[in-house]
Backbone as CSV, one residue per row, in Angstrom:
resi,resn,N_x,N_y,N_z,CA_x,CA_y,CA_z,C_x,C_y,C_z
1,UNK,0.816,-1.205,0.000,0.000,0.000,0.000,0.855,1.261,0.000
2,UNK,2.005,1.228,0.689,2.855,2.419,0.702,3.394,2.692,-0.692
3,UNK,3.619,1.640,-1.469,4.076,1.824,-2.840,2.992,2.531,-3.662
4,UNK,1.723,2.216,-3.391,0.628,2.885,-4.085,0.651,4.375,-3.782
5,UNK,0.914,4.730,-2.525,1.021,6.133,-2.145,2.098,6.852,-2.926
6,UNK,3.211,6.167,-3.162,4.288,6.756,-3.963,3.836,6.954,-5.405
7,UNK,3.090,5.992,-5.938,2.632,6.071,-7.327,1.713,7.263,-7.563
8,UNK,0.795,7.487,-6.625,-0.213,8.532,-6.854,0.249,9.917,-6.434
9,UNK,1.408,10.011,-5.814,1.908,11.297,-5.342,2.778,12.004,-6.378
10,UNK,2.546,11.737,-7.632,3.349,12.325,-8.707,2.967,13.786,-8.940
11,UNK,3.880,14.520,-9.563,3.614,15.912,-9.917,2.649,16.011,-11.099
12,UNK,2.580,14.948,-11.902,1.661,14.910,-13.043,0.436,14.079,-12.658
13,UNK,-0.686,14.244,-13.367,-1.854,13.405,-13.082,-1.522,11.925,-13.280
14,UNK,-2.158,11.077,-12.494,-1.942,9.630,-12.570,-3.272,8.968,-12.913
15,UNK,-3.299,8.279,-14.054,-4.472,7.536,-14.498,-4.240,6.073,-14.164
16,UNK,-5.175,5.478,-13.411,-5.021,4.083,-13.009,-6.196,3.279,-13.535
17,UNK,-5.869,2.166,-14.188,-6.871,1.238,-14.710,-6.807,-0.033,-13.872
18,UNK,-7.852,-0.276,-13.068,-7.960,-1.522,-12.305,-8.674,-2.525,-13.199
19,UNK,-8.046,-3.680,-13.441,-8.553,-4.638,-14.420,-8.288,-6.075,-13.962
20,UNK,-8.812,-7.020,-14.734,-8.421,-8.426,-14.632,-8.250,-8.952,-16.050
21,UNK,-7.500,-10.031,-16.169,-7.267,-10.640,-17.483,-8.502,-11.363,-18.017
22,UNK,-9.421,-11.762,-17.135,-10.564,-12.582,-17.535,-11.842,-11.781,-17.773
23,UNK,-11.846,-10.505,-17.460,-13.038,-9.678,-17.605,-13.029,-9.010,-18.975
24,UNK,-14.023,-9.319,-19.826,-13.982,-8.823,-21.206,-14.003,-7.291,-21.318
25,UNK,-14.789,-6.536,-20.510,-14.667,-5.075,-20.601,-13.258,-4.589,-20.220
26,UNK,-12.635,-5.247,-19.249,-11.259,-4.888,-18.873,-10.313,-5.111,-20.040
27,UNK,-10.468,-6.256,-20.698,-9.602,-6.597,-21.827,-9.813,-5.610,-22.967
28,UNK,-11.067,-5.232,-23.226,-11.323,-4.305,-24.328,-10.768,-2.908,-24.043
29,UNK,-10.554,-2.580,-22.769,-9.971,-1.279,-22.413,-8.454,-1.236,-22.627
30,UNK,-7.807,-2.398,-22.800,-6.347,-2.429,-22.956,-5.862,-1.501,-24.061
31,UNK,-6.492,-1.599,-25.221,-6.075,-0.764,-26.352,-6.342,0.716,-26.078
32,UNK,-7.471,1.009,-25.446,-7.808,2.396,-25.104,-6.740,2.969,-24.167
33,UNK,-6.380,2.209,-23.138,-5.379,2.671,-22.169,-4.028,2.871,-22.850
34,UNK,-3.670,1.962,-23.759,-2.407,2.133,-24.520,-2.432,3.416,-25.338
35,UNK,-3.562,3.676,-26.003,-3.699,4.902,-26.805,-3.578,6.148,-25.928
36,UNK,-4.243,6.119,-24.792,-4.196,7.254,-23.872,-2.760,7.495,-23.412
37,UNK,-2.076,6.429,-23.012,-0.694,6.550,-22.535,0.212,7.119,-23.621
38,UNK,0.051,6.651,-24.858,0.930,7.146,-25.922,0.616,8.598,-26.276
39,UNK,-0.643,8.992,-26.225,-1.003,10.374,-26.553,-0.600,11.353,-25.454
40,UNK,-0.680,10.910,-24.193,-0.332,11.814,-23.091,1.171,11.926,-22.885
41,UNK,1.904,10.888,-23.234,3.360,10.922,-23.060,3.748,11.218,-21.628
42,UNK,4.638,12.198,-21.437,5.115,12.511,-20.088,4.229,13.532,-19.364
43,UNK,3.073,13.870,-19.951,2.137,14.785,-19.285,1.351,14.093,-18.183
44,UNK,1.421,12.755,-18.152,0.692,11.981,-17.141,1.368,10.632,-16.966
45,UNK,1.038,9.990,-15.862,1.499,8.623,-15.621,0.276,7.724,-15.774
46,UNK,0.418,6.662,-16.555,-0.683,5.722,-16.778,-0.257,4.364,-16.221
47,UNK,-1.093,3.824,-15.323,-0.752,2.593,-14.617,-1.908,1.616,-14.710
48,UNK,-1.597,0.350,-14.959,-2.596,-0.706,-14.941,-2.345,-1.566,-13.705
49,UNK,-3.411,-1.860,-12.954,-3.285,-2.677,-11.748,-4.262,-3.847,-11.846
50,UNK,-3.708,-5.060,-11.826,-4.505,-6.285,-11.884,-5.091,-6.539,-10.497
51,UNK,-6.421,-6.503,-10.381,-7.047,-6.664,-9.071,-6.854,-8.070,-8.506
52,UNK,-6.676,-9.065,-9.373,-6.427,-10.421,-8.877,-5.086,-10.514,-8.164
53,UNK,-4.131,-9.703,-8.581,-2.792,-9.713,-7.967,-2.655,-8.662,-6.868
54,UNK,-3.638,-7.783,-6.739,-3.603,-6.695,-5.756,-4.945,-6.591,-5.034
55,UNK,-5.389,-7.720,-4.480,-6.718,-7.778,-3.847,-6.847,-6.817,-2.676
56,UNK,-5.806,-6.706,-1.871,-5.865,-5.834,-0.697,-6.075,-4.376,-1.105
57,UNK,-5.338,-3.938,-2.116,-5.483,-2.567,-2.615,-6.876,-2.359,-3.211
58,UNK,-7.334,-3.309,-4.021,-8.657,-3.193,-4.641,-9.749,-3.103,-3.579
59,UNK,-9.625,-3.898,-2.517,-10.612,-3.842,-1.434,-10.534,-2.506,-0.699
60,UNK,-9.328,-2.036,-0.439,-9.159,-0.767,0.277,-9.776,0.394,-0.503
61,UNK,-9.689,0.328,-1.829,-10.240,1.389,-2.676,-11.671,1.092,-3.117
62,UNK,-12.226,-0.001,-2.605,-13.607,-0.407,-2.900,-13.871,-0.550,-4.392
63,UNK,-12.930,-1.198,-5.071,-13.103,-1.479,-6.497,-14.061,-2.660,-6.615
64,UNK,-15.234,-2.409,-7.159,-16.254,-3.460,-7.302,-16.434,-3.843,-8.769
65,UNK,-16.755,-2.872,-9.606,-16.952,-3.132,-11.029,-15.642,-3.030,-11.781
66,UNK,-15.578,-3.754,-12.893,-14.373,-3.713,-13.716,-14.732,-3.323,-15.139
67,UNK,-13.863,-2.606,-15.808,-12.698,-1.943,-15.212,-13.135,-0.755,-14.355
68,UNK,-12.313,-0.401,-13.394,-12.504,0.839,-12.632,-11.319,1.725,-12.952
69,UNK,-11.603,2.937,-13.352,-10.550,3.869,-13.748,-10.583,5.060,-12.798
70,UNK,-9.395,5.432,-12.325,-9.274,6.559,-11.397,-8.205,7.513,-11.902
71,UNK,-8.388,8.782,-11.565,-7.362,9.789,-11.839,-6.999,10.429,-10.511
72,UNK,-5.698,10.445,-10.232,-5.175,11.081,-9.024,-4.337,12.287,-9.421
73,UNK,-4.393,13.298,-8.583,-3.552,14.490,-8.771,-2.950,14.816,-7.410
74,UNK,-1.621,14.778,-7.332,-0.882,15.065,-6.100,-1.428,14.268,-4.912
75,UNK,-1.688,12.970,-5.150,-2.099,12.065,-4.085,-3.587,12.029,-3.795
76,UNK,-4.373,12.885,-4.442,-5.817,12.945,-4.195,-6.592,12.423,-5.405
77,UNK,-7.592,11.577,-5.153,-8.429,11.112,-6.248,-9.308,12.267,-6.718
78,UNK,-9.275,12.539,-8.015,-10.067,13.640,-8.565,-11.169,13.151,-9.505
79,UNK,-11.099,11.875,-9.896,-12.107,11.322,-10.804,-12.092,9.809,-10.691
80,UNK,-13.273,9.191,-10.815,-13.371,7.737,-10.746,-14.604,7.287,-11.507
81,UNK,-14.453,6.170,-12.229,-15.597,5.595,-12.931,-15.376,4.102,-13.123
82,UNK,-16.440,3.338,-12.968,-16.406,1.916,-13.300,-17.032,1.748,-14.669
83,UNK,-16.452,0.884,-15.479,-16.956,0.646,-16.826,-16.027,1.233,-17.868
84,UNK,-16.354,0.959,-19.100,-15.509,1.395,-20.205,-15.647,2.899,-20.452
85,UNK,-14.535,3.503,-20.850,-14.484,4.930,-21.170,-13.677,5.064,-22.446
86,UNK,-14.066,5.977,-23.335,-13.310,6.136,-24.574,-12.043,6.960,-24.344
87,UNK,-11.083,6.795,-25.239,-9.764,7.420,-25.106,-9.854,8.940,-25.049
88,UNK,-10.653,9.546,-25.909,-10.740,11.011,-25.938,-11.247,11.579,-24.617
89,UNK,-12.221,10.905,-24.019,-12.749,11.353,-22.721,-11.659,11.286,-21.665
90,UNK,-10.923,10.167,-21.625,-9.853,10.023,-20.635,-8.761,11.061,-20.827
91,UNK,-8.383,11.294,-22.067,-7.340,12.279,-22.349,-7.786,13.671,-21.893
92,UNK,-9.025,14.031,-22.216,-9.558,15.334,-21.807,-9.581,15.464,-20.277
93,UNK,-10.028,14.404,-19.596,-10.070,14.423,-18.125,-8.674,14.585,-17.527
94,UNK,-7.720,13.836,-18.042,-6.358,13.922,-17.502,-5.749,15.284,-17.786
95,UNK,-5.918,15.766,-19.011,-5.333,17.073,-19.362,-5.951,18.201,-18.550
96,UNK,-7.199,18.057,-18.132,-7.834,19.111,-17.326,-7.220,19.171,-15.928
97,UNK,-6.471,18.140,-15.524,-5.811,18.117,-14.224,-4.364,18.637,-14.302
98,UNK,-3.888,18.869,-15.492,-2.479,19.303,-15.655,-2.273,20.724,-15.221
């Protein structure tokens, strides 16, 4: 959990995708997240977290639906949504935090 605190305490916005390998909406978001990461470059940090491998963190953050996407700015959650989101929406949301 302390490592998570380090991840979200960045100077740039942090986009986190909570997913699993077996959940089809999570899998379909893979390409979207890749596109977002490549378009944002160093303007943001994009992280994928497998909830099956990080159950304690997922429970602490009350991740229920998959995928769950969160945006953190300087350690504070500023946006959260469960379900699929298109790349343009995510990019706009992250850039509005810059």
